C-alpha positions in Angstrom: 39.6 86.6 -28.4 42.0 87.5 -31.4 39.9 86.3 -34.8 43.3 84.5 -35.5 42.5 82.5 -32.6 38.7 82.2 -33.3 39.8 80.2 -36.5 41.0 77.4 -34.5 38.2 77.1 -32.0 35.6 77.8 -34.9 37.4 74.7 -37.1 37.1 72.7 -33.5 33.0 73.6 -33.6 33.2 72.1 -37.6 34.8 68.9 -37.2 33.1 68.6 -33.6 31.1 65.3 -35.3 34.1 63.9 -36.2 36.2 64.4 -32.9 32.6 63.1 -31.3 33.0 59.9 -33.7 36.7 59.5 -33.2 35.9 59.4 -28.7 32.8 56.9 -29.6 35.1 54.5 -31.6 37.9 54.4 -29.7 35.4 53.7 -26.7 33.4 51.1 -28.4 36.6 49.0 -29.5 38.6 48.9 -26.0 42.2 47.7 -26.3 44.8 47.2 -23.3 48.2 49.2 -23.1 50.7 48.5 -26.0 47.9 46.5 -27.8 45.7 49.7 -29.8 46.1 48.4 -32.6 42.5 49.5 -33.9 43.2 52.9 -32.1 46.1 53.4 -34.0 45.1 52.1 -37.2 42.1 54.8 -36.8 43.8 57.8 -36.0 46.6 57.5 -38.3 43.8 56.6 -41.1 41.6 59.6 -40.6 44.8 62.2 -39.8 46.0 61.4 -43.3 42.9 62.1 -44.6 42.4 65.4 -42.8 45.9 66.3 -44.4 48.7 65.4 -41.9 52.0 63.9 -42.7 51.5 60.7 -40.2 54.6 58.5 -39.4 53.4 54.9 -38.0 55.3 53.2 -35.2 57.9 56.0 -34.0 60.2 55.0 -31.4 60.1 51.2 -32.4 56.3 50.6 -30.6 53.8 49.6 -32.9 51.0 52.0 -32.0 52.9 54.8 -31.6 52.8 57.3 -34.4 53.3 61.1 -35.1 51.1 63.3 -37.2 52.3 66.8 -38.0 51.2 69.8 -39.9 52.9 72.5 -40.7 56.7 74.1 -41.5 59.5 75.4 -39.5 59.6 76.5 -35.9 58.3 76.9 -33.3 57.3 73.3 -33.0 54.3 72.3 -30.6 53.2 69.1 -29.3 50.3 67.8 -28.8 50.2 64.6 -26.8 47.1 61.7 -27.6 46.4 58.5 -25.3 44.0 56.0 -26.0 44.6 52.6 -24.2 41.7 50.7 -21.9 41.5 48.8 -18.9 41.0 46.1 -18.2 37.7 44.2 -15.8 36.0 47.4 -16.8 33.1 46.2 -19.9 30.8 48.7 -19.3 27.6 50.3 -21.3 27.5 53.6 -22.3 25.0 56.1 -20.0 24.0 53.3 -17.6 23.0 53.4 -14.6 24.3 50.3 -12.6 26.8 48.4 -13.5 26.5 46.3 -16.6 29.4 44.5 -18.9 28.8 44.4 -22.3 31.5 41.5 -22.6 32.4 39.2 -19.5 35.3 39.9 -18.3 36.4 42.9 -21.5 37.9 46.1 -21.0 36.3 49.5 -20.8 37.8 52.9 -20.6 37.9 53.9 -17.2 40.2 56.6 -17.6 38.4 58.6 -20.3 41.3 58.1 -23.3 38.6 57.8 -25.7 38.1 61.0 -24.9 41.6 62.4 -23.8 42.9 61.1 -27.5 39.9 62.5 -29.7 40.1 66.2 -27.7 43.8 66.1 -28.2 43.0 65.1 -32.0 40.6 68.0 -32.3 43.1 70.4 -31.3 45.2 69.5 -33.8 42.8 69.9 -36.7 42.0 73.6 -34.8 45.9 74.4 -34.9 46.2 73.5 -38.5 43.2 75.2 -39.8 44.9 78.4 -37.8 48.2 77.9 -39.7 46.9 77.5 -42.9 44.5 80.7 -42.4 47.1 82.9 -41.0 50.2 81.5 -43.3 52.4 81.7 -39.8 55.7 79.4 -39.6 55.6 76.8 -37.4 54.4 72.9 -36.7 51.8 71.7 -34.8 52.6 67.1 -34.1 49.9 65.4 -32.6 51.9 62.1 -30.9 49.8 58.9 -30.8 51.1 57.8 -26.8 49.8 54.2 -26.3 50.4 52.3 -22.8 49.8 55.6 -20.6 48.1 52.8 -18.0 51.2 50.5 -18.3 53.7 50.5 -21.3 55.1 54.1 -20.9 55.4 55.2 -24.4 55.8 58.7 -23.8 59.1 57.9 -21.1 60.5 55.4 -24.2 60.1 58.1 -26.6 61.9 60.6 -24.1 64.6 58.1 -23.9 65.0 58.0 -27.8 64.9 61.8 -27.6 62.0 62.1 -29.5 60.9 65.3 -27.2 63.6 67.7 -27.4 63.1 68.8 -30.5 59.2 70.4 -29.3 59.4 74.0 -28.2 56.4 73.2 -26.0 53.9 70.1 -25.3 50.5 69.9 -24.3 48.5 67.8 -22.6 44.9 67.2 -21.3 42.8 64.4 -18.6 39.2 63.9 -18.2 38.5 64.4 -14.8 35.2 65.5 -12.6 36.6 68.8 -12.4 37.8 71.8 -14.7 41.1 73.5 -14.3 44.7 73.9 -15.4 46.3 71.1 -13.6 49.3 72.2 -11.8 52.1 70.6 -9.7 54.1 67.4 -9.4 53.3 63.6 -9.1 55.4 60.7 -8.1 57.8 59.3 -10.2 57.1 54.9 -10.9 59.2 52.5 -12.0 57.7 48.5 -12.7 59.8 45.3 -13.1 58.9 41.6 -12.6 60.8 39.4 -10.6 60.7 36.2 -12.4 62.5 33.2 -10.0 63.1 29.3 -11.4 63.9 26.8 -8.9 63.9 22.6 -9.4 60.3 21.0 -8.8 60.7 17.6 -6.3 58.4 16.1 -4.2 57.9 17.7 -1.2 57.8 15.3 1.3 60.1 12.6 -0.4 62.7 14.3 -1.6 62.3 18.3 0.0 66.5 18.0 -0.1 66.3 17.9 -4.5 64.1 20.8 -4.4 65.1 24.7 -4.7 61.8 26.5 -4.3 61.1 29.8 -6.6 58.1 30.9 -4.3 60.5 30.7 -1.1 62.3 33.1 -3.1 59.6 35.6 -3.7 58.7 35.4 -0.5 62.0 36.2 1.1 62.3 38.9 -1.3 59.1 40.1 0.0 60.6 40.4 3.9 63.7 41.8 2.4 61.4 44.5 0.5 59.1 44.9 4.2 62.7 45.7 6.0 63.5 48.2 3.3 60.4 50.4 3.9 62.0 51.3 7.4 65.0 52.8 5.5 64.1 54.9 2.7 62.1 57.8 2.5 58.5 58.6 4.1 58.1 60.2 0.3 58.4 57.2 -1.2 56.0 53.9 -1.9 57.0 50.5 -3.0 53.5 48.2 -4.3 53.8 44.2 -5.3 51.8 41.8 -6.5 52.5 37.8 -6.9 51.8 37.5 -10.3 52.8 33.4 -10.3 52.4 31.3 -7.1 54.3 28.4 -8.4 51.1 26.0 -8.7 48.6 24.3 -6.6 49.7 21.5 -4.8 51.6 22.3 -1.3 53.6 18.5 -1.7 55.5 19.9 -4.8 58.3 22.5 -4.6 57.4 25.2 -6.6 59.8 25.4 -9.6 58.6 28.9 -10.8 57.4 31.9 -9.3 57.0 35.9 -9.6 56.4 38.9 -8.5 55.7 42.3 -10.1 56.9 45.4 -8.2 56.3 49.2 -8.1 58.4 51.8 -6.8 57.4 55.7 -6.6 59.5 58.4 -5.3 58.4 62.3 -5.6 61.4 62.8 -8.0 62.7 60.3 -10.5 66.3 60.6 -9.1 65.0 58.9 -6.5 63.3 56.3 -7.5 65.8 54.6 -10.1 68.3 54.9 -7.2 65.6 53.1 -4.6 64.9 50.9 -7.4 68.4 49.8 -7.4 67.9 48.6 -3.8 65.6 46.3 -4.4 67.0 44.7 -7.1 69.9 43.8 -4.9 67.2 42.1 -2.5 66.2 40.7 -5.4 69.4 39.1 -6.2 69.7 38.3 -2.5 66.6 35.9 -2.7 67.7 33.9 -5.6 71.5 34.1 -3.7 69.5 32.7 -0.6 67.5 29.9 -2.5 69.8 28.7 -4.8 66.8 29.8 -7.7 67.7 31.8 -11.1 66.5 35.0 -11.3 64.9 36.8 -14.7 64.5 40.7 -14.6 62.3 42.2 -16.8 61.9 45.6 -16.6 58.2 46.9 -17.6 58.1 50.5 -17.9 59.2 54.0 -15.4 57.9 57.4 -15.7 59.4 60.5 -14.3 57.7 62.9 -12.4 56.2 66.4 -13.5 57.6 69.9 -13.5 55.3 72.2 -14.0 55.4 75.3 -16.0 53.3 78.0 -14.9 54.1 80.5 -17.8 52.1 77.8 -20.0 49.4 77.4 -17.4 48.6 81.0 -17.8 48.0 80.5 -21.6 45.5 77.5 -21.1 44.0 78.9 -18.5 43.0 82.5 -19.5 41.8 80.8 -22.9 39.9 78.3 -20.6 38.6 81.3 -18.8 37.9 82.8 -23.0 35.8 80.0 -24.0 33.9 77.9 -21.3 33.4 75.1 -19.8 30.8 72.6 -21.5 27.3 73.0 -20.7 25.0 70.3 -20.0 21.2 69.6 -20.4 18.2 68.7 -18.3 18.6 65.2 -19.3 22.4 65.5 -18.8 22.7 66.9 -15.6 19.9 64.2 -14.4 21.9 61.3 -15.5 25.0 62.7 -13.5 22.9 63.1 -10.4 21.8 59.9 -10.8 25.2 58.5 -11.5 26.4 60.0 -8.5 24.4 58.4 -6.0 26.2 55.2 -7.4 29.1 55.7 -4.7 30.4 57.7 -2.5 32.5 60.7 -2.2 30.0 62.8 -4.5 30.8 66.2 -2.0 34.7 66.3 -2.7 35.5 69.4 -3.5 37.9 68.8 -6.1 41.2 71.0 -8.2 44.9 71.3 -7.2 43.7 74.6 -5.7 41.6 73.1 -3.8 43.8 70.8 -1.7 46.2 73.2 -1.2 44.7 76.6 -0.5 41.6 77.2 1.8 40.4 80.1 0.2 40.4 78.8 -3.2 38.7 75.6 -1.6 36.3 77.9 0.1 35.1 79.8 -3.1 35.0 75.9 -5.4 32.4 75.5 -2.2 30.8 78.0 -3.0 30.7 77.5 -7.2 29.4 73.8 -6.3 26.5 75.5 -4.2 25.8 77.7 -6.9 25.9 74.8 -10.0 23.4 72.3 -7.6 24.1 69.8 -9.8 26.7 66.7 -9.3 28.5 68.1 -12.5 31.1 70.5 -12.0 29.8 72.7 -14.6 32.4 75.8 -13.4 36.0 76.9 -14.2 38.2 76.1 -11.2 39.9 79.7 -10.1 43.9 79.5 -11.7 46.5 77.6 -9.0 49.9 78.2 -8.6 51.3 77.0 -5.9 53.1 73.7 -4.3 50.2 70.9 -5.2 50.9 67.2 -5.2 49.6 64.0 -7.1 50.8 60.5 -5.5 49.9 58.8 -8.7 52.1 58.8 -11.9 52.0 59.6 -15.1 54.8 59.1 -18.3 53.7 63.2 -19.4 56.3 63.4 -16.4 58.8 62.7 -18.5 57.9 65.3 -21.3 57.9 67.7 -19.3 61.5 67.1 -18.1 62.6 67.4 -22.0 59.9 70.6 -23.2 58.0 73.0 -21.4 54.2 70.9 -20.7 51.3 72.1 -19.6 48.3 70.2 -19.1 44.2 70.6 -18.1 41.4 68.8 -16.5 38.3 69.2 -18.2 35.1 67.1 -16.2 33.7 64.4 -17.8 32.1 62.8 -15.1 30.2 63.6 -12.0 32.0 65.4 -8.9 33.5 62.5 -6.7 33.4 59.4 -9.2 36.2 57.3 -9.2 39.0 56.6 -11.0 38.9 53.2 -12.9 35.1 52.6 -12.1 32.7 51.7 -14.3 30.7 55.1 -13.7 33.9 56.5 -15.2 33.1 54.0 -18.7 29.9 54.6 -18.9 29.8 58.8 -18.4 33.4 58.4 -20.7 30.9 56.5 -23.3 28.3 59.6 -23.0 27.5 63.1 -24.7 28.6 64.3 -21.3 31.8 63.0 -22.4 31.8 64.2 -25.8 31.4 67.6 -24.7 34.5 67.0 -22.5 36.5 65.9 -25.4 35.9 68.8 -27.6 36.1 71.7 -24.8 39.4 70.3 -24.2 40.2 70.9 -27.8 38.9 73.9 -28.1 41.3 74.9 -25.5 44.6 73.8 -26.1 43.7 74.5 -30.3 43.9 78.0 -28.9 46.4 77.8 -26.8 49.0 76.5 -29.2 47.4 79.4 -31.8 48.8 81.9 -29.0 51.7 80.5 -28.7 52.3 80.5 -32.6 51.2 84.2 -32.8 53.2 85.2 -29.5 56.6 83.7 -29.6 57.9 85.4 -26.9 55.2 83.6 -24.5 57.6 80.6 -25.8 61.2 82.7 -24.7 59.3 82.9 -21.4 58.4 79.6 -20.8 61.9 78.2 -21.9 63.5 80.0 -19.1 61.5 79.1 -16.6 61.8 75.2 -17.6 65.8 75.4 -18.2 65.2 76.4 -14.2 63.4 74.1 -13.0 65.3 71.3 -15.1 68.6 72.3 -13.6 69.3 69.6 -12.2 68.9 67.3 -15.3 67.1 64.2 -16.1 67.9 61.2 -15.0 65.5 58.5 -17.6 63.7 55.9 -15.8 64.2 53.4 -18.9 67.2 51.3 -19.6 69.3 51.8 -22.8 68.1 48.1 -23.6 64.4 47.9 -22.4 62.0 47.8 -24.9 57.9 48.3 -24.2 56.5 45.7 -22.9 53.8 44.2 -20.5 54.3 41.8 -17.4 53.6 38.2 -18.8 
């Protein structure tokens, strides 16, 4: 590793306690999407103390922020998240499900680590820019509401990513890898029907059932499933059935829909068909429909050029090392769920040769923690889930890594994730991610030709143009 990049890595190591403190602070004060006031305030405060220029409430989102250091180009963004999930309150480092707050929320996706690792990366790049005096700007973006709110997509609509030369992110996982491939686009909309209450036996003709409208809409969508792409998905949940009295015609009811497809343009088109079904249901029941847009995300566009940079630095820095106590904890935690023989990683999922190599690496590791770096894979890959990082990737070259933060096969959005994300295993993942991203960003400042190559690849991959799933008049919100 060059002396200059080592400056960034050493700075992360020097700030390790602060990074871990941030991870623990956010873990201990979990907040749901678009409600992360304590987290945003905490990060803004310590970033100002570290010498960053902080702008709060960017793009009209209360808990979003940017923190920049440096001058001029290139301009490279690092993405941070810090929202939690409902119903996942859990003690850290526990081997059984044990709530801290009854019914409370918790970091079942490890966003306490994600934010802290990205924060640490920004600290490392700042030290690099200070030391070298090279031109360039690093910007840490506080992106709330990834679990429901899609702040990055709203920022994409407002053009914030267009000014960047590249963007980096990471995510806690059960594997150490450079992530490649696409993801599903997703649009989330709430449909609220209003009718007229009446006595269901004596005066049924006076009533207009909102629940009938919801049920008819759901039936219409069921018929739509035969006539949509087999790559698309539609999910729904009735959020208000209108009451518990069957002898009252339900005057209100609502349903929340998620429309997914491999490409954002297809999802937007399919969403319009679902909207028309909702209009038809309101017409059939003589009810009034209110449509509330919740969020939308695009599919992810890979950038192999930047992925190679991340892999090169990940391989040089290495994966986290664990104590005997940490490995014992991971092994015991892995017995609380099924699937701990899972062979992870994009390469293992899509390339038999890599799958065989990863299986051998797991065997040699001898523990439930995947304490090795998966081989670089840059072939076709797809995950059925959705992320608003996809919207960033349509507007600037973007790349991501995964760092093992819990044992192999640990189910997503689980109490086990929360337990491990609050442990020393999780903190080590955040520090590792910070070092890899800091070194990679520093390399781009030293070798701007790589950015030109990444831009050329990006222009080719996004030639069809970005279709923003966020309407012009929509504001970040959560379902009622």
